[in-house]
Structure formats: structure tokens, C-alpha cells
C-alpha positions as CSV (number, residue, x, y, z in Angstrom):
1,M,-20.2,9.7,-7.2
2,S,-17.6,12.3,-6.2
3,D,-13.9,11.6,-6.2
4,S,-13.3,13.8,-3.1
5,V,-14.0,13.6,0.6
6,S,-17.4,15.1,1.5
7,D,-17.3,18.5,3.1
8,T,-19.7,17.2,5.7
9,D,-17.4,14.3,6.7
10,P,-15.8,15.4,10.0
11,S,-12.9,12.9,9.6
12,P,-11.4,12.5,6.2
13,S,-9.9,9.1,5.3
14,T,-6.2,8.7,6.1
15,I,-4.0,7.2,3.3
16,L,-0.5,6.0,3.9
17,V,1.7,6.4,0.8
18,V,4.7,4.2,0.9
19,D,7.4,4.7,-1.7
20,D,11.2,5.1,-1.5
21,T,11.1,7.7,-4.3
22,E,10.3,11.1,-2.8
23,A,9.0,12.6,-6.1
24,N,6.4,9.7,-6.2
25,R,5.3,10.3,-2.7
26,E,5.1,14.1,-3.2
27,A,3.0,13.8,-6.4
28,L,0.5,11.4,-4.6
29,R,0.3,13.5,-1.5
30,R,-0.5,16.7,-3.4
31,R,-3.2,15.0,-5.5
32,L,-4.8,13.3,-2.6
33,E,-4.7,16.3,-0.2
34,R,-6.4,18.4,-2.9
35,R,-9.3,15.9,-2.8
36,G,-9.5,16.3,1.0
37,Y,-7.7,13.2,2.2
38,T,-5.2,13.1,5.1
39,V,-1.9,11.7,3.8
40,I,0.9,10.1,5.7
41,E,4.2,9.3,3.9
42,A,6.7,6.5,4.5
43,D,9.9,6.2,2.6
44,S,10.5,2.5,3.6
45,G,8.8,-0.6,4.5
46,E,10.1,-0.4,8.0
47,Q,8.7,3.1,8.5
48,A,5.3,2.0,7.0
49,L,5.0,-0.9,9.5
50,A,5.8,1.4,12.4
51,L,3.2,3.9,11.2
52,I,0.5,1.2,10.7
53,D,1.1,0.2,14.4
54,Q,1.0,3.8,15.6
55,Q,-2.2,5.3,14.1
56,P,-5.4,4.4,12.3
57,I,-5.0,4.2,8.5
58,D,-7.9,3.7,6.0
59,L,-5.8,2.7,2.9
60,I,-2.3,2.1,1.9
61,L,-0.7,2.9,-1.5
62,L,2.3,0.6,-1.4
63,D,5.3,0.4,-3.8
64,I,6.5,-3.2,-4.3
65,M,10.1,-2.4,-5.1
66,M,11.9,-0.9,-2.1
67,P,15.2,-1.6,-0.5
68,G,15.2,-3.4,2.9
69,V,11.6,-4.4,3.7
70,S,9.8,-4.6,0.3
71,G,6.3,-3.9,-0.4
72,I,5.5,-7.6,-0.6
73,D,7.0,-8.1,2.9
74,V,4.9,-5.2,4.2
75,L,1.8,-6.8,2.5
76,K,2.5,-10.2,4.2
77,K,3.0,-8.6,7.6
78,V,-0.1,-6.6,7.4
79,R,-2.2,-9.5,6.1
80,A,-1.1,-11.5,9.1
81,T,-3.2,-9.3,11.3
82,K,-5.5,-7.3,9.2
83,S,-7.9,-8.5,6.5
84,P,-8.4,-6.6,3.1
85,A,-11.7,-5.2,4.5
86,E,-10.0,-3.9,7.6
87,L,-7.1,-2.3,5.7
88,P,-7.2,-2.1,1.9
89,I,-3.8,-2.0,0.2
90,I,-3.2,-1.0,-3.3
91,M,0.1,-2.3,-4.7
92,A,2.0,-0.1,-7.2
93,T,5.0,-1.3,-9.2
94,A,7.2,-0.7,-12.2
95,K,7.7,-4.4,-12.5
96,D,6.1,-6.2,-15.4
97,A,6.9,-9.8,-14.7
98,T,3.7,-11.7,-14.2
99,E,5.1,-13.8,-11.3
100,D,6.0,-10.6,-9.4
101,V,2.5,-9.2,-9.7
102,V,0.7,-12.4,-9.1
103,G,3.0,-13.2,-6.2
104,A,2.0,-9.9,-4.5
105,L,-1.7,-10.6,-5.0
106,F,-1.6,-14.3,-4.0
107,P,1.5,-14.7,-1.9
108,A,0.5,-18.0,-0.3
109,Q,-0.6,-19.6,-3.6
110,W,2.0,-18.7,-6.2
111,D,5.0,-20.9,-6.8
112,P,7.6,-19.0,-8.8
113,K,9.6,-22.1,-9.5
114,L,6.7,-23.8,-11.1
115,G,5.1,-20.6,-12.5
116,I,1.7,-21.8,-11.3
117,H,-0.8,-21.4,-8.5
118,V,-0.6,-24.1,-5.9
119,T,-3.8,-25.1,-4.2
């Protein structure tokens, strides 16, 4: 399986890269574009949400830690209207606390006060 978009595919996948650090967005954009993807960048959660409403996006690479609307907030808003199958989201973070990572993956089930999943 190839790691790039097929030359015969008339419409390459569109990936939204969301990160408040310009160097991170630029590095991802360069790598993805070299592989044939269309890349859109957002430097904030607010901008990401606006772009998601304006155009079709196939995948989001989303930083968790951003000022204002965080990546987790973006994830929650997107999941209110789109399933993971409709719009996959890959969360990226420099955080290492288990509750932060699990909270992003299972926002409705993780209780940070208890440190457990609530069912």
C-alpha cells in the first residue's frame, strides 16, 4: 500500500491541520503536500470550526493544547454533528497526563475527579 495519493485520483484528500504553532503546521503541510494531499491550515480552534463549516474536509490533524477554543472543544463540537466515519480526527498533543489523553478520546465517559470511566 502506498503512502501517497494515487496519480489517477482526480480529487486528492483534503486534510485540515490545526495547530497554534506555525512551525508545526508548516512541517505537516510540506510533508502532506509532497504526498499529494490538499492541505488547509488553521491556527486556532475558532478558525478550524469555521473552515469545517465552509468546505469538505476528509481528515483533521488537531492539536489539543491551543488558547481559546482547545482541540478538545473542537472535537466535541465536530462530534455533535459528524461521526468518526464521516470526519476522522487525529489528536496530537505534547501532554502526557493520562486523563488528558483519555478525556480527548472518551469525553463523555471520563471523570477526571474520579480518574475513571463512568458508564
